[in-house]
C-alpha positions in Angstrom: -0.4 0.3 0.0 1.2 3.0 -1.1 0.2 6.4 1.0 -1.3 9.5 -2.4 -1.9 13.4 -2.3 -4.1 13.9 -5.4 -6.1 16.3 -7.1 -8.7 15.8 -9.6 -12.6 15.4 -9.9 -14.9 13.4 -7.7 -17.3 10.9 -10.8 -19.4 8.3 -10.4 -19.2 5.2 -12.5 -22.5 2.8 -13.7 -20.9 0.4 -14.5 -22.4 -2.9 -12.6 -23.3 -1.6 -9.3 -21.9 1.6 -9.6 -18.3 3.6 -7.7 -17.4 6.4 -7.2 -14.1 7.3 -8.9 -11.4 10.2 -8.7 -10.4 11.0 -11.7 -6.9 13.1 -11.3 -6.3 16.7 -13.3 -3.6 13.9 -14.8 -6.7 11.6 -17.0 -5.9 8.7 -14.5 -9.7 7.4 -12.6 -9.6 5.7 -9.3 -11.9 3.7 -7.7 -13.6 5.7 -4.1 -13.0 2.5 -1.5 -15.8 3.5 1.6 -15.6 7.2 -0.1 -17.3 9.6 2.9 -21.3 10.1 2.5 -19.8 14.4 1.4 -17.1 13.0 -1.0 -20.6 11.5 -3.0 -20.9 14.2 -5.7 -20.3 13.6 -8.9 -18.1 16.9 -10.2 -17.0 18.2 -7.3 -13.0 19.0 -7.7 -11.0 18.0 -4.2 -7.8 17.7 -2.8 -7.4 14.0 -1.2 -5.0 11.9 0.7 -4.8 7.6 1.2 -3.4 5.3 0.6 -3.3 3.4 -2.9 -4.8 0.0 -1.5 -2.7 -3.4 -3.7 -4.6 -5.8 -0.9 -8.7 -5.4 -2.7 -10.1 -6.3 -5.5 -14.1 -5.0 -6.9 -16.7 -5.5 -9.2 -16.3 -2.6 -11.4 -12.4 -2.7 -11.8 -12.1 0.8 -12.7 -8.8 1.4 -11.6 -6.5 1.4 -8.2 -8.3 1.4 -5.3 -8.0 4.9 -3.4 -9.0 4.7 0.7 -9.1 7.9 1.6 -7.6 9.7 4.1 -8.7 13.3 4.5 -10.3 15.3 1.4 -10.3 19.4 0.9 -12.7 20.4 -2.5 -11.1 22.4 -4.2 -13.7 25.1 -6.0 
């Protein structure tokens, strides 16, 4: 597991059961693991700190799994 700090936009993917993702300013997509409710707003611009969880697999499989530790809205 590695710690990261990223900026980007929250998006909702409707594939399968659906998933919340962070699309970074560089275009990379991370699937959010148990995101806080106040982070789950499509189009929200954020800066997040968290961990890449290589020990977790998901049904959506849209990108590496990111567990959010802290975040701030940047809009």
